[in-house]
C-alpha positions in Angstrom: 3.6 -53.0 -6.5 6.6 -55.1 -5.3 8.1 -54.8 -1.9 11.1 -52.7 -3.1 8.9 -50.2 -4.9 6.5 -50.0 -1.9 9.5 -49.3 0.4 10.8 -46.5 -1.8 7.4 -44.9 -2.1 6.8 -45.2 1.7 10.3 -43.8 2.3 9.7 -40.8 0.0 6.3 -40.1 1.6 7.9 -40.3 5.1 10.6 -37.8 4.1 8.0 -35.5 2.6 5.9 -35.6 5.7 8.9 -35.1 7.9 10.0 -32.1 5.7 6.5 -30.5 5.9 6.1 -31.1 9.7 9.5 -29.4 10.2 8.6 -26.5 7.8 5.2 -25.9 9.3 6.3 -26.0 12.9 8.5 -23.0 12.3 6.3 -20.5 14.1 5.4 -22.9 16.9 9.1 -23.3 17.6 9.4 -19.5 17.7 6.4 -19.1 20.1 4.4 -17.1 17.5 0.6 -17.9 16.9 -0.3 -19.0 13.4 -3.1 -17.4 11.4 -6.2 -19.3 10.6 -6.8 -20.9 7.1 -3.6 -23.0 6.9 -3.6 -25.8 4.2 -0.6 -28.1 3.7 1.6 -27.3 0.7 -0.4 -24.1 0.0 0.1 -22.5 3.4 -2.3 -19.6 3.7 -2.3 -18.7 0.0 -5.4 -20.5 -1.2 -7.7 -17.3 -1.3 -5.0 -15.4 -3.3 -4.1 -18.3 -5.7 -7.8 -19.0 -6.4 -8.5 -15.3 -6.8 -11.2 -15.5 -4.1 -10.3 -12.2 -2.5 -8.1 -9.2 -3.1 -4.7 -8.8 -1.5 -6.1 -6.2 0.9 -9.0 -8.4 2.0 -6.7 -11.3 2.5 -4.4 -9.2 4.7 -7.3 -7.8 6.7 -8.8 -11.2 7.4 -5.5 -12.5 8.9 -5.1 -9.3 10.8 -8.6 -9.3 12.2 -8.5 -13.1 13.1 -5.6 -12.4 15.4 -6.9 -9.4 17.3 -5.2 -10.3 20.6 -1.7 -10.8 19.2 1.0 -8.2 18.4 2.4 -10.6 15.8 1.1 -13.5 13.8 2.8 -16.0 11.6 1.6 -17.4 8.3 3.0 -19.5 5.4 3.5 -18.6 1.7 3.4 -22.2 0.5 6.1 -23.5 2.9 7.8 -20.2 3.5 7.2 -18.6 7.0 6.2 -15.0 7.0 5.6 -12.7 10.0 2.8 -10.1 10.1 3.3 -7.4 12.7 0.0 -5.9 14.1 1.2 -3.0 16.3 2.3 0.5 15.2 5.3 0.4 17.5 6.6 -2.8 15.8 6.0 -1.1 12.4 8.1 1.8 13.6 10.9 -0.5 14.7 11.0 -2.1 11.3 10.7 1.0 9.1 12.6 3.5 11.2 14.3 2.6 14.5 16.1 -0.5 13.4 16.0 0.1 9.6 19.5 -1.4 9.3 18.1 -4.9 10.1 15.1 -4.5 7.7 16.4 -2.3 4.9 15.4 -4.7 2.0 11.9 -4.7 0.6 10.4 -8.1 0.5 9.6 -8.2 -3.2 12.7 -9.0 -5.2 13.1 -8.6 -8.9 15.4 -10.9 -10.9 18.1 -8.7 -12.7 18.3 -11.3 -15.5 14.6 -11.2 -16.2 14.0 -7.5 -15.5 17.3 -5.7 -15.9 15.8 -2.2 -15.9 13.2 -2.7 -13.2 15.8 -4.3 -10.9 17.5 -0.9 -10.6 14.3 0.8 -9.4 15.0 2.1 -5.9 11.9 0.2 -4.6 13.3 -3.2 -5.6 17.1 -2.8 -5.1 19.2 -2.3 -2.0 22.7 -1.5 -0.8 24.8 0.7 -3.0 22.5 0.4 -6.0 19.5 1.6 -3.9 21.5 4.5 -2.4 22.7 5.5 -5.9 19.2 5.3 -7.4 17.5 7.1 -4.6 19.9 10.0 -4.6 19.3 10.5 -8.3 15.5 10.5 -8.0 15.6 12.7 -4.9 17.7 15.2 -6.8 15.2 15.2 -9.7 12.2 15.8 -7.3 13.6 18.7 -5.3 11.3 21.6 -4.9 13.2 23.7 -7.4 13.0 21.1 -10.1 9.3 20.2 -9.3 8.5 23.8 -10.1 10.1 23.3 -13.5 8.2 20.1 -14.1 5.0 21.8 -13.0 4.9 23.8 -16.2 4.6 20.6 -18.2 2.0 19.3 -15.7 -0.1 22.4 -16.2 -0.1 21.7 -19.9 -1.5 18.3 -19.3 -4.3 19.7 -17.2 -5.3 21.8 -20.2 -5.3 18.7 -22.4 -7.6 17.0 -19.8 -9.9 20.0 -19.9 -10.0 20.0 -23.7 -10.7 16.3 -23.7 -13.7 16.7 -21.4 -15.0 19.6 -23.3 -15.0 17.6 -26.5 -17.0 14.8 -24.7 -19.5 17.3 -23.3 -20.0 19.2 -26.6 -22.9 17.1 -27.7 -24.0 15.6 -24.3 -24.7 17.1 -21.0 -23.0 14.3 -19.2 -19.9 12.2 -19.8 -20.1 8.8 -18.3 -16.6 7.4 -17.7 -14.7 4.6 -15.9 -12.4 6.7 -13.7 -9.3 4.5 -13.8 -9.2 4.7 -17.6 -9.7 8.5 -17.5 -6.9 9.0 -15.0 -4.6 6.6 -16.8 -4.9 9.0 -19.7 -3.9 11.9 -17.4 -1.0 10.2 -15.6 0.2 8.7 -18.9 0.3 12.1 -20.5 2.1 13.5 -17.5 4.8 10.8 -17.8 5.2 11.6 -21.5 5.2 15.4 -21.2 7.0 15.9 -17.8 9.1 12.8 -18.1 10.3 12.8 -21.7 9.2 16.1 -23.1 7.2 14.3 -25.8 3.6 13.8 -26.9 1.9 10.9 -25.1 -1.2 10.6 -27.4 -3.3 9.8 -24.3 -6.1 12.3 -25.1 -6.6 11.4 -28.7 -10.2 10.8 -29.7 -9.1 7.6 -31.5 -6.8 5.1 -29.7 -3.1 5.6 -30.6 -1.0 2.4 -30.8 1.8 3.9 -28.8 -0.1 6.0 -26.3 1.5 6.0 -22.9 -1.6 5.1 -21.1 -2.2 2.0 -23.3 1.4 0.9 -22.8 1.2 1.5 -19.0 -2.1 -0.4 -18.7 -0.8 -3.4 -20.6 1.8 -3.9 -17.9 -0.5 -4.0 -15.0 -3.9 -4.8 -16.6 -6.0 -7.0 -14.2 -6.3 -9.9 -16.5 -6.4 -13.5 -15.3 -3.0 -14.2 -17.0 -1.4 -11.1 -15.3 -2.9 -12.1 -12.0 -1.4 -15.6 -12.2 2.0 -14.2 -13.4 2.1 -11.6 -10.6 1.2 -14.2 -8.0 4.1 -16.4 -9.1 6.5 -13.4 -9.2 5.7 -12.1 -5.8 4.8 -15.2 -3.9 6.9 -17.9 -5.6 9.9 -16.0 -7.1 11.9 -19.2 -7.4 9.2 -20.6 -9.8 9.2 -17.4 -11.8 12.9 -17.8 -12.4 12.4 -21.4 -13.6 9.5 -20.4 -15.9 11.3 -17.2 -17.0 8.4 -15.0 -16.1 9.4 -11.3 -16.0 7.3 -8.6 -14.4 7.9 -6.2 -17.3 6.8 -7.5 -20.7 9.8 -7.6 -23.1 8.0 -5.4 -25.6 7.8 -2.6 -22.9 11.5 -3.1 -22.0 12.4 -2.6 -25.7 9.9 0.3 -26.0 11.4 2.3 -23.1 14.9 1.7 -24.3 13.9 2.9 -27.8 12.2 6.0 -26.4 15.2 7.0 -24.4 17.7 6.3 -27.2 15.8 8.3 -29.8 15.2 11.1 -27.3 18.9 11.3 -26.5 19.8 11.4 -30.2 17.4 14.3 -30.8 18.8 16.2 -27.8 22.4 15.8 -28.9 21.4 17.4 -32.2 19.5 20.3 -30.7 20.7 22.9 -28.3 17.1 23.8 -27.3 16.8 23.3 -23.5 14.2 20.9 -22.2 12.4 21.1 -18.9 11.6 17.5 -18.1 12.7 14.6 -16.0 15.0 13.0 -18.6 16.8 16.3 -19.1 17.4 16.6 -15.3 18.9 13.1 -15.3 21.1 14.0 -18.3 22.3 17.1 -16.6 23.1 15.2 -13.5 25.2 12.7 -15.4 27.1 15.6 -17.1 27.6 17.4 -13.8 29.1 14.3 -12.3 31.5 14.1 -15.2 30.1 10.8 -16.3 29.6 9.6 -19.9 25.9 9.2 -20.6 24.8 5.7 -19.7 21.7 4.8 -21.7 21.1 1.8 -19.4 21.0 4.0 -16.3 18.9 6.6 -18.0 16.4 4.0 -19.3 16.1 2.6 -15.8 15.5 6.1 -14.3 12.9 6.7 -17.1 11.2 3.4 -16.4 11.0 4.3 -12.7 9.4 7.6 -13.5 7.0 5.9 -15.8 5.8 3.2 -13.4 5.9 5.3 -10.2 4.1 8.2 -11.9 1.6 6.2 -13.9 -0.1 3.4 -12.0 -0.3 4.2 -8.3 -1.2 7.9 -9.1 -4.0 6.9 -11.4 -5.4 4.4 -8.9 -5.3 6.9 -6.1 -7.0 9.6 -8.3 -9.7 7.1 -9.2 -10.6 6.3 -5.6 -10.4 10.0 -4.6 -12.8 11.1 -7.3 -15.1 8.1 -6.5 -15.3 9.4 -3.0 -16.0 13.0 -4.2 -18.8 11.7 -6.4 -20.2 9.7 -3.5 -20.0 12.6 -1.0 -21.4 15.7 -2.6 -20.8 17.8 0.6 -17.1 17.0 0.5 -16.9 17.8 -3.2 -18.6 21.2 -2.7 -16.2 22.1 0.2 -13.2 21.1 -1.9 -14.5 23.2 -4.8 -14.9 26.2 -2.6 -11.3 25.9 -1.4 -10.0 25.5 -4.9 -11.9 28.5 -6.3 -10.9 30.6 -3.3 -7.2 29.9 -3.5 -7.1 30.2 -7.3 -8.8 33.6 -7.0 -6.0 34.7 -4.6 -3.5 33.8 -7.4 -5.2 35.9 -10.1 -7.2 33.0 -11.4 -4.1 31.0 -12.3 -3.1 27.6 -11.1 0.4 27.8 -9.7 2.8 25.6 -7.8 2.4 27.7 -4.7 -1.4 27.7 -5.0 -1.4 23.9 -4.9 0.6 23.9 -1.7 -2.1 26.0 0.0 -4.8 23.5 -0.7 -4.8 21.8 2.7 -8.4 20.4 2.5 -7.4 18.7 -0.7 -4.6 17.1 1.2 -7.1 15.9 3.7 -9.4 14.4 1.0 -6.5 12.6 -0.6 -5.2 11.2 2.7 -8.7 10.0 3.8 -9.2 8.2 0.4 -5.8 6.6 0.7 -6.6 5.5 4.3 -9.6 3.5 3.2 -8.3 2.4 -0.2 -4.5 2.4 -0.3 -3.1 1.5 -3.8 -1.1 -1.3 -2.2 -2.6 -3.1 0.9 0.7 -4.4 2.3 4.3 -3.3 2.7 6.8 -6.2 2.8 10.3 -6.1 4.3 13.0 -8.7 4.6 15.2 -9.2 7.7 18.9 -8.8 6.8 20.3 -9.0 10.3 19.0 -11.0 13.3 16.8 -8.8 15.5 14.4 -9.4 18.4 10.9 -8.0 18.1 9.0 -7.5 21.3 5.2 -6.9 21.3 3.2 -5.1 24.0 1.5 -8.4 24.8 4.7 -10.1 25.7 5.2 -11.9 22.4 8.9 -12.0 21.5 10.3 -13.2 18.2 13.9 -13.5 17.3 13.7 -12.7 13.6 16.3 -14.5 11.5 17.9 -13.1 8.3 15.9 -13.9 5.2 12.6 -13.8 7.1 9.9 -11.9 5.2 7.7 -9.4 7.2 4.3 -8.0 6.3 3.2 -4.6 7.4 -0.6 -4.6 6.9 -1.4 -1.0 6.2 -4.8 -1.9 4.6 -5.8 -3.4 8.0 -4.0 -0.9 10.3 -5.6 2.0 8.5 -9.2 0.8 9.1 -8.7 -0.7 12.6 -11.4 0.8 14.9 -8.8 0.6 17.7 -7.0 3.6 16.0 -9.8 5.1 13.8 -13.3 5.9 15.1 -15.9 4.8 12.6 -13.1 3.6 10.2 -15.4 2.8 7.3 -16.8 6.4 7.2 -15.2 8.8 4.7 -14.2 11.8 6.8 -11.4 14.1 5.5 -11.6 16.1 8.8 -9.7 13.3 10.5 -6.6 14.9 8.9 -7.3 18.5 9.8 -4.7 20.4 11.9 -6.4 19.6 15.2 -7.5 16.0 14.8 -4.4 14.7 12.9 -2.4 15.3 16.1 -4.3 12.5 17.7 -3.6 10.0 14.9 -1.3 7.3 16.3 2.0 7.2 14.5 2.5 4.3 12.1 -1.2 3.6 11.6 -1.2 5.6 8.3 1.6 5.2 5.8 0.4 4.9 2.2 3.8 6.1 0.9 5.7 4.0 3.4 7.9 5.5 6.1 11.5 5.8 7.1 14.6 5.9 4.8 12.8 3.9 2.1 9.7 6.1 2.0 8.4 6.6 -1.5 10.8 9.0 -3.3 8.2 9.9 -5.8 5.6 11.1 -3.3 6.0 14.8 -4.0 5.5 14.5 -7.8 2.7 12.1 -7.2 0.8 14.5 -5.0 1.6 17.4 -7.3 0.0 15.7 -10.3 -3.0 14.5 -8.4 -3.7 17.9 -6.9 -3.4 19.6 -10.2 -5.8 17.1 -11.8 -8.3 17.6 -9.0 -8.1 21.4 -9.4 -9.0 21.0 -13.1 -12.0 18.9 -12.2 -13.2 21.1 -9.3 -13.0 24.4 -11.2 -15.3 23.4 -14.1 -17.1 20.1 -13.5 -19.5 18.3 -11.2 -18.9 14.6 -10.4 -21.7 12.1 -9.6 -21.8 8.3 -9.3 -22.9 6.6 -12.5 -25.6 3.9 -12.4 -22.9 1.5 -13.7 -21.1 1.8 -10.4 -21.4 -1.5 -8.5 -22.2 -0.8 -4.9 -21.2 -1.7 -2.3 -17.7 -1.4 -3.7 -15.7 -4.6 -3.7 -12.0 -4.9 -4.5 -11.0 -7.1 -7.4 -8.9 -10.2 -6.7 -7.3 -10.3 -10.1 -5.1 -7.2 -9.5 -2.4 -7.1 -6.9 -3.0 -3.3 -6.5 -6.4 -1.8 -5.6 -9.0 -2.1 -8.3 -12.8 -2.1 -8.0 -14.9 -5.0 -9.3 -16.7 -3.6 -12.3 -14.6 -0.5 -12.3 -15.2 3.0 -10.7 -17.9 4.8 -12.8 -18.8 8.4 -12.6 -20.8 11.0 -14.6 -19.0 14.2 -15.3 -21.0 17.4 -16.2 -20.2 21.1 -16.5 -21.0 23.2 -13.5 
């Protein structure tokens, strides 16, 4: 190498080193401790990038390694991210000073994901306000009662499916996520679009809603790599043109909405489903039907109603199969309340099932569908921890709220690894510290689909408790470990149970 080349290389390396030193001194300059496990260029992402641990485990480790700090900084590659470890700081971000943190941290590129970018979870400002108002309107109590009729029909389909499986065998061994993907997929089809979802067919249907939903979020290595790039290195996803929603699914949802609209314009028969509610809203506002907006609304209903609900149901039923005493107590509540309603499952009957709420809450506490909530600072704000740590958060800074860690911290939860639904009974829940349990988020951006999610989960559990016994299958890999190849909660080897008639 000649002198000139050597000088250029040395200069480039010097600039790189100076750049990295400047980048990685960000939290030191702000007086915030840095999490353990830092590696130059990768920051703290090595366990996630190499799929060594799940998102929840990664968050818990950084949280637990910083026990004496109200805040801790880490790096996503070279990007500084702040993790807050105290409930009062969480409240500041989600509620008290929402205006300074109103954006969620995960951004979707409108060019790559035009429909998904309009989802209230991903957008902000006027678009967020517009979308949230529409979805809130659809999920009012009055309209949920209408959607409940379709939901009840899906419960009957689930029951018929199980009966067919148990016709020749005393026990049906099943992976729970696959079973409940059928259920939530059919709910989306029936209650969302007023159409058949083909989820409970004995032979797989090429356009079943559960297969399409699973294809989007299936925990494959390819999907894991793509999701890591999208959520951790969004600038690279734009360069590589990686979209979160596969193009075939974008085309499919547009086609479903377009064909559905055409059928409804030709027929005067009223429909009782989510799409009809959105159509009626457009007409009431005097607007011409906008297929793009309706397709975006429909996609939101599909994704919000399908994946997180099936994940939550899977872990709830896993816990019921593992804790027979809890299962029996829940069954007794279900049978007692259904008897009060003349043996019929009704919307009002579900609202009375308070122990069921406790069971769902406790399962979500230990295994939330998403282990972290991310926010982005939009207006400079000073966060002050109880330990005296003070951070002037600059606009653009990403903040992690580690619910997977807060919800099992022994500081707030006695025996946190123990599954105990009575934590959430009327007496004990008064002692739960605020902002240590928020599986649906909190504040103005709290999950707008929470009510429909809980409604479908509770209806499904009633169907199971009325007629079936749940036990863990020998295929269940214990102790349960979360998969690193899925950014939402998924068990290594799956969640396996045996279902039999009572």
